[in-house]
ZAMARGU-4260 file (C-alpha; in steps of 0.2 Angstrom, whole numbers, plus 5000, padded with zeros to 4 digits):
<rodrens>
0) 5082/5210/5393 | 5095/5206/5406 | 5090/5194/5420 | 5088/5203/5436 | 5082/5198/5453
5) 5063/5201/5453 | 5065/5209/5470 | 5076/5223/5464 | 5067/5227/5449 | 5050/5227/5458
10) 5058/5239/5471 | 5063/5251/5457 | 5046/5250/5449 | 5038/5254/5466 | 5049/5269/5468
15) 5046/5276/5450 | 5027/5274/5452 | 5026/5279/5470 | 5015/5293/5475 | 5029/5302/5485
20) 5034/5312/5470 | 5018/5313/5460 | 5012/5330/5457 | 4994/5334/5461 | 4983/5344/5449
25) 4965/5350/5450 | 4952/5344/5437 | 4953/5361/5429 | 4972/5360/5427 | 4971/5343/5420
30) 4960/5350/5405 | 4975/5360/5400 | 4988/5346/5403 | 4980/5331/5395 | 4980/5338/5377
35) 4999/5340/5377 | 5006/5327/5390 | 5004/5309/5389 | 5003/5308/5408 | 4996/5319/5421
40) 5006/5313/5436 | 5019/5300/5430 | 5037/5302/5432 | 5040/5298/5413 | 5029/5306/5400
45) 5030/5313/5382 | 5024/5330/5376 | 5015/5332/5359 | 5004/5343/5349 | 5014/5359/5353
50) 5023/5371/5341 | 5042/5368/5341 | 5045/5385/5347 | 5034/5383/5362 | 5042/5366/5366
55) 5059/5373/5365 | 5055/5387/5377 | 5046/5375/5389 | 5060/5362/5389 | 5073/5375/5393
60) 5064/5377/5410 | 5071/5359/5414 | 5088/5367/5418 | 5080/5378/5432 | 5064/5371/5437
65) 5059/5377/5455 | 5041/5372/5453 | 5038/5357/5464 | 5025/5350/5452 | 5039/5349/5438
70) 5037/5354/5420 | 5018/5352/5420 | 5017/5363/5435 | 5027/5376/5425 | 5015/5374/5411
75) 4999/5378/5421 | 5007/5390/5434 | 5017/5401/5423 | 5018/5397/5405 | 4999/5397/5401
80) 4995/5413/5412 | 5009/5422/5403 | 5002/5417/5386 | 4984/5421/5391 | 4988/5437/5399
85) 4996/5443/5383 | 4979/5443/5375 | 4970/5454/5388 | 4966/5472/5384 | 4969/5476/5403
90) 4987/5471/5401 | 4989/5483/5386 | 4980/5498/5393 | 4985/5497/5412 | 5002/5489/5411
95) 5009/5494/5394 | 5008/5477/5387 | 5019/5469/5401 | 5012/5453/5406 | 5025/5451/5419
100) 5020/5467/5428 | 5002/5462/5427 | 5004/5445/5435 | 5016/5452/5448 | 5004/5466/5452
105) 4989/5454/5455 | 5000/5440/5462 | 4994/5428/5449 | 5006/5413/5451 | 4994/5399/5445
110) 4981/5395/5432 | 4967/5395/5445 | 4971/5413/5450 | 4971/5419/5433 | 4954/5411/5429
115) 4947/5420/5444 | 4954/5437/5440 | 4941/5442/5427 | 4928/5437/5415 | 4940/5443/5401
120) 4953/5431/5408 | 4941/5416/5409 | 4936/5419/5391 | 4954/5420/5385 | 4957/5403/5393
125) 4941/5395/5386 | 4946/5401/5368 | 4962/5391/5370 | 4953/5375/5376 | 4941/5376/5361
130) 4955/5379/5349 | 4966/5365/5355 | 4952/5352/5357 | 4963/5337/5356 | 4957/5320/5362
135) 4972/5310/5369 | 4963/5293/5366 | 4960/5298/5348 | 4978/5302/5346 | 4983/5285/5353
140) 4971/5276/5341 | 4976/5286/5326 | 4994/5283/5329 | 4992/5265/5330 | 4982/5264/5313
145) 4986/5248/5303 | 4992/5258/5288 | 5005/5267/5299 | 5011/5251/5307 | 5012/5241/5291
150) 5021/5255/5282 | 5034/5257/5296 | 5037/5239/5298 | 5039/5236/5279 | 5050/5251/5275
155) 5060/5254/5291 | 5063/5236/5295 | 5061/5227/5279 | 5070/5239/5268 | 5081/5247/5280
160) 5075/5265/5277 | 5081/5272/5294 | 5079/5290/5286 | 5060/5287/5289 | 5063/5287/5308
165) 5075/5301/5307 | 5062/5314/5303 | 5051/5308/5317 | 5052/5319/5333 | 5050/5313/5350
170) 5050/5324/5366 | 5052/5314/5382 | 5052/5321/5400 | 5059/5312/5415 | 5056/5319/5433
175) 5064/5313/5449 | 5076/5300/5442 | 5093/5297/5448 | 5108/5307/5441 | 5115/5290/5436
180) 5100/5286/5426 | 5100/5303/5418 | 5118/5299/5412 | 5113/5283/5404 | 5099/5293/5395
185) 5111/5306/5389 | 5124/5294/5382 | 5115/5296/5365 | 5119/5298/5347 | 5119/5314/5336
190) 5101/5320/5333 | 5097/5320/5351 | 5096/5335/5363 | 5096/5335/5382 | 5092/5349/5395
195) 5095/5343/5413 | 5091/5351/5430 | 5105/5361/5437 | 5112/5354/5453 | 5109/5371/5461
200) 5091/5367/5462 | 5094/5351/5472 | 5084/5350/5488 | 5097/5353/5502 | 5087/5342/5514
205) 5094/5327/5506 | 5077/5318/5504 | 5077/5318/5485 | 5088/5303/5483 | 5085/5286/5475
210) 5083/5274/5489 | 5098/5263/5484 | 5100/5257/5502 | 5086/5245/5500 | 5093/5237/5485
215) 5111/5236/5493 | 5103/5228/5508 | 5097/5214/5497 | 5116/5210/5493 | 5120/5210/5512
220) 5126/5228/5513 | 5121/5237/5529 | 5107/5249/5524 | 5112/5261/5539 | 5130/5262/5533
225) 5124/5267/5515 | 5111/5280/5521 | 5124/5287/5534 | 5137/5290/5520 | 5124/5298/5508
230) 5117/5309/5522 | 5135/5314/5528 | 5138/5320/5510 | 5122/5331/5511 | 5128/5337/5528
235) 5144/5344/5521 | 5134/5351/5506 | 5122/5360/5518 | 5136/5367/5530 | 5147/5373/5516
240) 5132/5381/5506 | 5121/5387/5520 | 5104/5393/5520 | 5101/5405/5505 | 5120/5404/5501
245) 5126/5410/5518 | 5137/5396/5522 | 5156/5394/5524 | 5160/5392/5505 | 5150/5407/5498
250) 5155/5418/5513 | 5173/5414/5509 | 5171/5419/5491 | 5163/5436/5496 | 5177/5440/5508
255) 5191/5434/5497 | 5185/5443/5481 | 5178/5458/5490 | 5188/5470/5479 | 5176/5464/5464
260) 5160/5467/5473 | 5156/5481/5461 | 5157/5469/5446 | 5139/5467/5439 | 5132/5450/5444
265) 5145/5448/5457 | 5133/5438/5467 | 5128/5427/5453 | 5146/5422/5451 | 5147/5418/5470
270) 5132/5407/5469 | 5137/5399/5452 | 5155/5395/5459 | 5147/5388/5475 | 5135/5377/5466
275) 5148/5371/5454 | 5161/5366/5467 | 5149/5360/5481 | 5140/5349/5468 | 5154/5337/5471
280) 5147/5332/5488 | 5130/5326/5480 | 5128/5307/5479 | 5125/5300/5462 | 5108/5294/5469
285) 5103/5312/5470 | 5087/5315/5460 | 5086/5326/5444 | 5074/5329/5430 | 5078/5331/5411
290) 5070/5334/5394 | 5075/5324/5379 | 5071/5329/5361 | 5076/5315/5349 | 5073/5308/5332
295) 5063/5291/5330 | 5079/5284/5323 | 5088/5288/5340 | 5075/5281/5351 | 5080/5263/5351
300) 5098/5268/5357 | 5091/5277/5372 | 5082/5261/5377 | 5098/5251/5374 | 5109/5262/5384
305) 5097/5261/5399 | 5097/5242/5398 | 5116/5241/5395 | 5119/5251/5411 | 5109/5237/5419
310) 5102/5244/5435 | 5085/5240/5442 | 5080/5259/5440 | 5085/5259/5422 | 5076/5243/5417
315) 5060/5250/5426 | 5062/5266/5416 | 5062/5257/5400 | 5045/5249/5404 | 5038/5266/5408
320) 5045/5274/5392 | 5037/5261/5381 | 5021/5262/5390 | 5020/5281/5387 | 5027/5280/5370
325) 5012/5269/5364 | 5000/5284/5367 | 5008/5294/5353 | 5015/5280/5342 | 5032/5282/5348
330) 5033/5263/5352 | 5034/5260/5333 | 5051/5267/5333 | 5057/5256/5347 | 5060/5240/5337
335) 5077/5231/5339 | 5081/5240/5356 | 5087/5223/5364 | 5106/5225/5366 | 5115/5212/5355
340) 5130/5202/5362 | 5141/5213/5350 | 5133/5229/5358 | 5136/5222/5376 | 5154/5219/5373
345) 5157/5236/5365 | 5148/5245/5379 | 5160/5239/5393 | 5167/5253/5405 | 5185/5257/5405
350) 5196/5248/5417 | 5198/5258/5433 | 5215/5250/5437 | 5222/5261/5423 | 5218/5276/5433
355) 5220/5269/5451 | 5224/5282/5464 | 5220/5273/5480 | 5229/5275/5497 | 5242/5276/5504
360) 5242/5292/5493 | 5232/5308/5497 | 5214/5306/5491 | 5213/5323/5483 | 5219/5324/5465
365) 5219/5338/5452 | 5209/5334/5436 | 5221/5332/5421 | 5224/5325/5404 | 5236/5310/5406
370) 5238/5304/5388 | 5235/5311/5371 | 5236/5301/5355 | 5237/5312/5339 | 5243/5309/5322
375) 5261/5316/5319 | 5261/5334/5312 | 5268/5329/5295 | 5255/5317/5292 | 5241/5329/5297
380) 5248/5343/5286 | 5250/5331/5271 | 5232/5324/5273 | 5225/5342/5275 | 5234/5349/5261
385) 5229/5336/5249 | 5211/5339/5253 | 5212/5358/5252 | 5222/5359/5235 | 5208/5349/5227
390) 5197/5365/5229 | 5198/5379/5216 | 5200/5392/5230 | 5215/5384/5236 | 5222/5377/5220
395) 5237/5389/5219 | 5242/5386/5236 | 5260/5378/5235 | 5261/5370/5253 | 5251/5368/5269
400) 5258/5384/5277 | 5250/5394/5262 | 5233/5386/5266 | 5234/5390/5284 | 5239/5408/5280
405) 5224/5409/5268 | 5212/5402/5281 | 5219/5414/5294 | 5214/5430/5285 | 5197/5423/5278
410) 5182/5431/5287 | 5175/5419/5299 | 5158/5420/5308 | 5157/5416/5326 | 5148/5400/5324
415) 5158/5394/5308 | 5166/5377/5311 | 5183/5372/5303 | 5181/5366/5285 | 5177/5347/5283
420) 5194/5343/5279 | 5199/5344/5297 | 5187/5330/5301 | 5200/5318/5293 | 5212/5320/5308
425) 5206/5313/5325 | 5213/5313/5342 | 5210/5303/5358 | 5213/5311/5376 | 5212/5301/5392
430) 5213/5308/5410 | 5204/5309/5426 | 5191/5322/5432 | 5176/5322/5444 | 5161/5313/5439
435) 5152/5329/5443 | 5161/5338/5429 | 5163/5323/5417 | 5144/5325/5415 | 5148/5341/5405
440) 5161/5332/5395 | 5148/5319/5390 | 5136/5332/5384 | 5149/5336/5370 | 5140/5325/5358
445) 5150/5330/5343 | 5164/5319/5351 | 5166/5301/5358 | 5167/5298/5376 | 5170/5283/5388
450) 5173/5283/5407 | 5176/5271/5422 | 5162/5267/5434 | 5161/5279/5448 | 5174/5273/5462
455) 5184/5281/5475 | 5200/5281/5465 | 5202/5299/5471 | 5192/5315/5475 | 5191/5332/5465
460) 5205/5344/5471 | 5199/5362/5469 | 5214/5372/5464 | 5207/5390/5468 | 5206/5398/5485
465) 5194/5390/5497 | 5191/5388/5516 | 5201/5375/5524 | 5185/5367/5530 | 5181/5363/5512
470) 5196/5353/5509 | 5194/5344/5525 | 5176/5340/5520 | 5182/5333/5503 | 5194/5321/5512
475) 5181/5315/5524 | 5168/5312/5511 | 5181/5302/5501 | 5186/5292/5516 | 5168/5287/5520
480) 5165/5283/5502 | 5181/5272/5501 | 5175/5262/5517 | 5158/5260/5509 | 5165/5255/5493
485) 5175/5241/5501 | 5160/5235/5511 | 5150/5234/5494 | 5164/5226/5485 | 5165/5213/5499
490) 5147/5208/5495 | 5150/5207/5476 | 5138/5221/5472 | 5138/5225/5453 | 5149/5240/5449
495) 5134/5249/5441 | 5124/5249/5457 | 5139/5253/5468 | 5140/5270/5460 | 5123/5276/5468
500) 5128/5281/5485 | 5145/5288/5481 | 5148/5307/5479 | 5150/5315/5462 | 5167/5322/5467
505) 5174/5305/5465 | 5186/5305/5450 | 5182/5294/5435 | 5195/5289/5422 | 5189/5294/5405
510) 5193/5294/5386 | 5187/5309/5375 | 5190/5308/5356 | 5185/5318/5341 | 5191/5325/5325
515) 5199/5342/5324 | 5184/5351/5318 | 5174/5344/5333 | 5188/5347/5345 | 5190/5365/5340
520) 5171/5368/5341 | 5171/5360/5359 | 5186/5370/5365 | 5178/5386/5359 | 5162/5382/5368
525) 5170/5376/5384 | 5184/5388/5386 | 5173/5403/5389 | 5174/5412/5406 | 5156/5407/5410
530) 5160/5388/5410 | 5163/5377/5426 | 5181/5379/5431 | 5186/5361/5431 | 5178/5358/5414
535) 5187/5373/5407 | 5203/5368/5413 | 5201/5351/5404 | 5198/5359/5388 | 5212/5371/5390
540) 5224/5356/5392 | 5217/5348/5376 | 5220/5365/5367 | 5238/5365/5374 | 5242/5348/5368
545) 5235/5351/5351 | 5245/5367/5350 | 5261/5357/5355 | 5259/5344/5342 | 5252/5355/5328
550) 5261/5372/5330 | 5249/5379/5316 | 5234/5375/5327 | 5233/5393/5335 | 5231/5400/5318
555) 5215/5391/5314 | 5207/5388/5331 | 5198/5399/5343 | 5199/5397/5362 | 5199/5409/5377
560) 5217/5404/5384 | 5216/5415/5400 | 5223/5402/5413 | 5208/5404/5425 | 5194/5416/5430
565) 5189/5421/5448 | 5172/5412/5444 | 5159/5410/5431 | 5142/5418/5428 | 5147/5436/5431
570) 5143/5448/5417 | 5161/5448/5411 | 5176/5437/5415 | 5188/5442/5429 | 5205/5434/5427
575) 5211/5425/5442 | 5228/5431/5448 | 5237/5416/5456 | 5244/5421/5474
</rodrens>
């Protein structure tokens, strides 16, 4: 493990184990939580012993958790009451089988209220407890059986059978950790899935932030200056969004696009665009929650990535993860998670000087692809043709153009990817975009990605109509961040830690790479009208570059090439007419 000042690590431990964000559950509720969650009130915990379909639905809640008690609160306050209600005769006879109507009618919004509703309700819940009679202590004892430990140590480590770990499934929950820590966790390998809380559910009071000012003070940075910069970002966020989306930005959208008010889910579009854009004001220290589903083989990489990003918070999280993993035997897949020198060197972030946009230039810059590296068209055509003509179906094709024509007329399902032959050709794209939106780029795990540390090299420029106060706010946030950055740099604060108080609208330089099959799938996914505008623009730029180098690309790829939409999340896309 990297050497760290004990003070900083202890500060992180104290925050992650503090009672401030610990959910409180009654003794009755704990009976329904303990059989499935390794911790009742910890910030890091594993789920187990639940059907995969249930886990999938439960984890999907991470993207929009409103319950102040987190996922376990969702479990006892809404998930279980919904399930139990589906077994009640009263629901069938009086509410036509609608559990939602039943719960709404009786204002049942917790397990406790459900249990006191009727004797039939109590019996339904008791049947569940008897059926799932699982002793968490026995699970921990069983998973640590000598036979299991010896087998895994011998075959996984001794014989190198990583496929053994590949079939193990781990489900990890993180609640109230920084967005930066979440990005370390999500920098994973294939075979891992993540669902993170949307920034639209961030507490506008600004209280839910990792207290980075205390760690920066240890380096000699004025804690008041740090806190002031972060609170100022939240002030702009609050002023622009307003209470219940009544602020400057959403009101501007409602007025500017009033001709579209009759569009179904128009208000959803206003709220979605507001959250997408104003999320750029949130500090990287803002707290979030996420669920992770991964194979046992991927587990060590999660730990490595937390350690390689080398913040006190990350190192404290590694300790908590390992502690919880023991309860279900997950720790037995954590061997060899200490980063090697080879791994440390290859993990380094991109050099910010390659993307430098500091003053005297204007601080606001559009996101853009700056460079693309693609094999020449003739090389790609030759490599692809040689692959296809080895298959019987394409054997009579005399050149590459004939292959493309054949592919163009073949029936293709919506989710069919390009044939494997397209994996032979890879491209690399580099550019700048807000850290807020780079998070979406990072989630495209089919591809490879790198970035710079978050620094004030420039700030996101929104290229659609917006109130003047918004652009002024962006410039002011950037200026404050730039001054804070200079203060931190003068105290030799490590770049990993300097990121925390900076707003997510600060641009990062990035590289994004993938083979043609991967790129085509990502472009198809991320060019839909429902996607964040900045992210969509980035993938459209990649699409245009591919089409420029490979004129045949348009005949085999799928993309929504409409330049821009009014905003996402309406029922149908409304093309934006540039004024």
